[in-house]
C-alpha positions in Angstrom: -27.5 1.6 -16.0 -26.7 -0.7 -18.9 -24.1 -3.4 -19.2 -22.7 -4.7 -22.4 -20.1 -7.3 -23.2 -17.6 -6.8 -26.0 -15.1 -9.4 -27.1 -12.3 -8.9 -29.6 -10.9 -12.2 -30.7 -7.3 -12.6 -31.9 -6.9 -12.7 -35.6 -6.9 -16.3 -37.1 -6.3 -17.9 -40.4 -7.4 -21.2 -41.9 -4.9 -23.7 -43.4 -5.5 -27.0 -45.1 -3.8 -30.1 -44.0 -2.9 -33.2 -46.0 -6.4 -34.6 -45.7 -8.0 -31.4 -46.9 -9.3 -30.6 -43.5 -9.2 -26.9 -42.5 -7.5 -26.0 -39.3 -8.0 -22.7 -37.4 -4.7 -21.3 -36.1 -3.8 -18.1 -34.4 -1.5 -15.7 -36.2 1.8 -15.1 -34.6 2.5 -11.7 -33.0 -1.2 -11.2 -31.9 -1.4 -9.8 -28.4 -3.3 -11.8 -25.9 -6.7 -10.4 -24.8 -7.3 -9.1 -21.3 -10.5 -8.5 -19.4 -11.4 -4.8 -18.9 -14.5 -3.0 -17.7 -15.5 0.4 -19.0 -17.7 2.7 -16.9 -18.8 6.1 -18.0 -20.4 9.0 -16.1 -23.9 7.5 -16.6 -22.7 4.2 -15.1 -23.0 2.4 -18.5 -20.8 -0.6 -18.2 -19.1 -2.6 -20.9 -17.1 -5.7 -20.2 -14.4 -6.1 -22.8 -11.9 -8.8 -23.7 -9.5 -6.9 -25.9 -5.8 -6.7 -26.5 -3.4 -3.9 -25.7 -3.5 -2.4 -29.2 -7.2 -1.9 -29.0 -6.8 -0.2 -25.6 -4.0 2.0 -27.0 -6.2 3.1 -29.9 -9.2 3.6 -27.7 -7.5 6.0 -25.1 -4.6 7.3 -27.2 -1.7 6.3 -25.0 1.7 4.8 -25.8 2.7 1.2 -25.3 5.2 2.2 -22.6 2.4 3.7 -20.6 0.2 0.6 -21.0 3.1 -1.6 -20.0 2.8 -0.1 -16.5 -0.5 -1.9 -16.1 0.9 -5.3 -17.0 0.5 -7.6 -13.9 3.4 -9.7 -15.1 5.8 -6.8 -14.7 6.7 -5.4 -11.3 6.1 -1.7 -11.7 5.8 0.4 -8.5 2.7 2.4 -7.7 2.3 5.1 -10.4 -0.1 7.8 -11.4 0.7 9.3 -14.8 -1.0 12.2 -16.5 -1.1 12.1 -20.3 -2.8 14.3 -22.9 -6.2 12.5 -22.8 -5.9 9.9 -20.1 -4.6 9.2 -16.6 -2.7 5.9 -16.3 -3.0 4.6 -12.7 -1.2 1.6 -11.2 -1.9 1.1 -7.5 -1.0 -2.5 -6.9 -4.2 -4.5 -7.7 -6.0 -1.4 -9.0 -4.9 -0.9 -12.6 -7.0 1.6 -14.5 -7.1 4.2 -17.3 -9.1 7.3 -16.6 -10.3 9.6 -19.4 -12.6 12.6 -19.3 -15.7 10.5 -19.9 -15.0 6.9 -18.9 -12.9 4.6 -16.7 -11.2 1.4 -17.9 -10.4 -1.0 -15.1 -8.5 -4.1 -15.5 -9.5 -7.6 -14.2 -12.9 -6.6 -12.8 -13.6 -10.1 -11.6 -10.6 -10.0 -9.1 -11.7 -10.3 -5.5 -9.9 -7.1 -4.6 -11.2 -5.2 -7.6 -14.9 -6.1 -7.2 -15.4 -3.6 -4.2 -13.8 -0.9 -6.3 -16.2 -1.5 -9.2 -19.1 -1.3 -6.8 -17.8 2.0 -5.4 -17.4 3.4 -9.0 -21.0 2.6 -9.7 -22.1 4.5 -6.6 -19.8 7.5 -6.9 -19.4 8.2 -10.6 -23.0 9.3 -11.6 -23.4 13.1 -12.0 -26.0 15.0 -10.1 -29.2 15.1 -12.1 -31.5 18.1 -12.1 -34.4 15.9 -11.2 -32.7 14.8 -8.0 -31.3 18.1 -6.8 -31.1 21.8 -7.2 -29.4 22.4 -10.6 -28.7 26.0 -9.9 -26.9 25.1 -6.7 -24.9 22.4 -8.5 -23.7 24.9 -11.1 -22.6 27.4 -8.4 -20.6 24.8 -6.6 -19.0 23.5 -9.8 -19.0 19.8 -9.1 -15.7 17.9 -9.3 -14.7 16.7 -12.8 -15.3 13.1 -13.7 -11.7 12.1 -13.7 -11.3 13.4 -10.1 -14.3 11.4 -8.9 -12.8 8.3 -10.3 -9.3 9.1 -9.0 -10.8 9.6 -5.5 -12.5 6.2 -5.6 -9.2 4.6 -6.5 -7.1 6.5 -3.8 -9.7 5.8 -1.2 -9.7 2.1 -2.1 -6.0 1.7 -1.9 -5.6 3.7 1.3 -8.4 1.7 3.0 -6.9 -1.5 1.7 -3.5 -0.7 3.3 -5.1 0.6 6.5 -7.1 -2.7 6.9 -3.9 -4.8 6.3 -2.0 -2.7 8.8 -4.8 -3.2 11.4 -4.7 -6.9 10.9 -1.0 -7.0 11.2 -1.1 -5.0 14.4 -3.7 -7.3 15.8 -1.5 -10.3 15.3 1.9 -8.7 16.0 1.5 -7.1 19.4 0.2 -10.2 21.2 2.9 -12.3 19.5 5.6 -9.9 20.7 4.3 -9.9 24.2 4.1 -13.7 24.3 7.7 -13.8 23.0 8.8 -11.4 25.7 7.3 -13.6 28.4 8.4 -16.9 26.9 11.3 -17.3 24.5 10.7 -20.4 22.3 11.4 -21.5 18.8 7.7 -21.4 18.0 7.3 -17.8 19.2 10.5 -16.8 17.4 9.3 -18.3 14.1 5.9 -16.6 14.5 7.5 -13.2 15.1 9.9 -13.7 12.2 6.9 -14.3 9.8 5.1 -11.2 11.1 8.2 -9.1 10.7 8.6 -10.3 7.1 5.0 -9.4 6.4 5.4 -6.0 8.0 8.5 -5.3 5.8 6.6 -6.1 2.6 3.6 -4.1 3.6 5.8 -1.1 4.6 7.5 -1.1 1.2 4.1 -1.1 -0.6 2.7 1.7 1.6 5.9 3.7 1.1 5.6 3.4 -2.7 2.1 4.8 -2.6 3.1 7.6 -0.3 6.1 8.5 -2.4 3.9 8.7 -5.6 1.4 11.0 -3.9 4.3 13.2 -2.5 5.8 13.4 -6.0 2.5 14.7 -7.5 2.0 17.2 -4.6 5.5 18.6 -5.2 5.0 19.2 -8.9 2.2 21.5 -10.0 2.8 20.6 -13.7 2.2 17.0 -13.0 -1.0 17.8 -11.2 -2.1 20.1 -14.0 -1.7 17.2 -16.4 -4.4 15.3 -14.5 -7.0 18.0 -15.4 -8.4 16.1 -18.4 -11.7 18.0 -18.6 -10.0 21.3 -18.6 -7.7 20.2 -21.4 -10.6 18.8 -23.3 -12.6 22.0 -23.0 -9.7 24.2 -24.1 -9.1 22.0 -27.1 -12.7 21.7 -28.3 -13.1 25.2 -29.9 -9.9 24.6 -31.9 -11.2 21.3 -33.1 -14.6 22.7 -34.1 -13.1 25.5 -36.1 -10.7 23.2 -38.0 -13.5 21.3 -39.6 -11.6 18.0 -39.2 -13.5 17.7 -35.9 -11.6 15.8 -33.3 -9.9 13.2 -35.4 -8.2 11.9 -32.2 -11.5 10.8 -30.8 -11.8 8.2 -33.5 -12.8 4.9 -32.1 -14.2 6.2 -28.8 -17.7 5.1 -27.9 -18.5 8.4 -26.2 -17.4 10.9 -28.9 -20.7 12.7 -28.9 -20.9 13.1 -25.2 -17.3 14.3 -25.1 -17.8 17.1 -27.6 -21.1 18.2 -26.0 -19.6 18.1 -22.5 -16.5 19.9 -23.6 -18.6 22.7 -25.2 -20.5 23.2 -22.0 -17.4 23.1 -19.9 -15.6 25.6 -22.1 -18.2 28.3 -21.2 -17.6 27.8 -17.5 -13.8 27.6 -17.7 -13.1 30.3 -20.2 -11.6 32.5 -17.4 -10.2 29.7 -15.4 -6.5 29.7 -14.6 -5.0 26.6 -16.2 -2.3 26.5 -13.5 -4.9 26.4 -10.7 -4.5 23.0 -9.1 -6.0 23.7 -5.7 -8.9 21.3 -6.1 -6.6 18.3 -7.0 -4.0 19.4 -4.4 -6.6 19.2 -1.6 -7.8 15.8 -2.8 -4.3 14.3 -3.0 -3.3 15.9 0.3 -6.2 14.3 2.1 -5.2 10.8 1.0 -1.5 11.6 1.5 -2.3 12.3 5.2 -4.2 9.0 5.4 -1.5 6.9 3.8 1.2 8.7 5.9 -0.8 7.8 9.0 -0.7 4.1 8.0 3.0 4.4 7.4 3.5 5.9 10.8 1.6 2.9 12.4 3.9 0.5 10.5 7.0 2.5 11.7 5.8 2.3 15.3 5.3 -1.5 14.9 8.8 -1.8 13.5 10.3 0.1 16.4 8.3 -2.1 18.8 9.7 -5.2 17.1 13.2 -3.8 17.3 12.8 -3.0 21.0 11.5 -6.5 21.6 14.6 -7.9 19.9 16.8 -5.7 22.0 15.1 -6.9 25.2 15.5 -10.5 24.2 19.1 -10.0 23.5 19.6 -8.3 26.9 17.9 -11.4 28.5 20.2 -13.8 26.6 23.3 -11.8 27.4 22.3 -11.6 31.1 22.0 -15.4 31.2 25.3 -15.9 29.4 27.1 -13.4 31.4 25.8 -14.8 34.7 26.8 -18.3 33.7 30.3 -17.1 32.6 30.8 -15.3 36.0 29.7 -18.5 38.0 32.0 -20.7 35.9 34.8 -18.3 36.5 34.4 -18.6 40.2 34.5 -22.4 39.9 37.5 -22.2 37.7 39.2 -19.9 40.2 38.9 -22.6 43.0 40.1 -25.2 40.6 43.1 -23.1 39.7 44.0 -22.4 43.3 44.0 -26.0 44.3 45.7 -27.1 41.1 48.8 -25.0 41.7 52.0 -27.2 42.1 52.9 -25.7 45.5 53.6 -28.0 48.5 51.0 -27.4 51.3 51.6 -29.1 54.7 47.9 -29.0 55.5 47.2 -31.0 52.3 48.9 -34.0 53.6 46.6 -36.8 54.8 43.5 -34.8 53.8 42.6 -36.4 50.4 39.0 -36.8 51.4 38.6 -32.9 51.3 38.8 -32.9 47.5 35.2 -34.1 46.9 33.9 -31.5 49.4 35.8 -28.7 47.7 34.3 -29.7 44.4 30.8 -30.0 45.7 30.9 -26.8 47.7 32.4 -24.8 44.8 29.7 -26.1 42.4 26.9 -25.3 44.9 28.3 -21.8 45.5 28.6 -21.1 41.8 25.0 -22.3 41.1 23.7 -20.2 44.0 25.4 -17.1 42.7 23.8 -17.8 39.2 20.4 -18.1 40.7 20.8 -15.0 42.8 21.7 -12.9 39.8 18.8 -14.3 37.7 16.3 -13.8 40.6 17.5 -10.3 41.1 17.0 -9.5 37.5 13.5 -10.9 37.6 12.8 -9.0 40.8 13.7 -5.8 39.1 11.1 -6.8 36.6 12.7 -5.9 33.3 9.5 -6.9 31.6 7.7 -4.1 33.4 10.3 -1.6 32.2 9.8 -2.9 28.6 6.0 -2.4 28.9 6.6 1.2 30.1 8.6 1.8 27.0 5.8 0.5 24.9 3.3 2.9 26.6 5.7 5.8 26.1 6.0 5.1 22.3 2.3 4.9 21.7 0.6 8.3 21.0 -1.6 9.8 23.7 -5.4 10.1 23.3 -5.0 13.8 22.7 -2.6 13.3 19.9 -4.8 10.7 18.3 -7.8 13.0 18.5 -5.8 15.9 17.0 -4.6 13.6 14.2 -8.2 12.5 13.5 -9.4 16.1 13.4 -6.7 17.0 10.8 -7.5 13.9 8.6 -11.2 14.6 8.9 -10.7 18.3 7.9 -8.7 17.3 4.8 -11.2 14.6 3.8 -14.1 17.0 4.3 -12.5 19.6 2.1 -11.6 17.0 -0.6 -15.1 15.5 -0.7 -16.9 18.9 -0.6 -16.6 19.1 -4.3 -19.2 16.4 -4.7 
């Protein structure tokens, strides 16, 4: 494995000041350089600081496609198949995949470093000195672009699964504490957790929708078969004599042509509309991200149920207080009527006892209602609802079996 560093500086020009001293200034209109890392199938790495025009010339994509990878623009998660590249934007993972190399943006980012390490481990092809070459040819190993795509999908799915687990670890105890004790501190804590859950749900939903869009369209999946398109185009390029002019500027032109020639022999009878391999790969990670979304949905329902339970508690206290005050107001209204009573004469001292006894009776009724509600243990009913919403052990095991089946099929091509 080799690692090179390539830097392309913006164009500059020298101007002379009044004192004859030359000044180096940057030309207007020059795009700012960005950090990229290039990794090919032999895990040869090249760290590059180049502008967007150099990237467009290198991988032959349009500016509108490269704009999707701009971190300053809020583009949703996207996987686009182009003629000679796959443009991939999965939140912090912004990459361009070709048939022979991967270009990954901002390789020094903390969230991208594990992805780079995984690419170094998964991208190398099986060598004849390390395995049975005949067996590898029969199994027809997965193309380079699919191995890179799988690394990125696994990374983003694992990232969201980890964030969901952390959120569940913090949310469920906070909700239980709020249920047992309603305070401004607990309410503020749950509010922040609910905001974090809403943002995470939106991000997971975007990834799921993008995978679902690809699975629903065979033409979009066929556009991701870069090696197949390269092998079918190589005989035409060789016969034309011009020899792959669209590879100009690529550092792996020789390996592309040789690999395409070998691949054309194996794929001469291959159906270009056959997308079963990619479909199984995408379906496996679709199931994984869909499971993460289901966890977030269950958490949202738990939060909503907790809010309903708190509202019921507050309404109970308010309703109980209203009933008790109505009893007190009833006594006041009776004794406040302007009707002459003979027994009211010479009994002025009874006023204070009526007021005291009415207040004690109203407070006693309020305490009886609240005690009865606690005796019925509404919290216990709420916990029963939580247990009913959580999937059983059998359902979890069945779901794990399905996910493992899809993941086994998807990774069997390696």
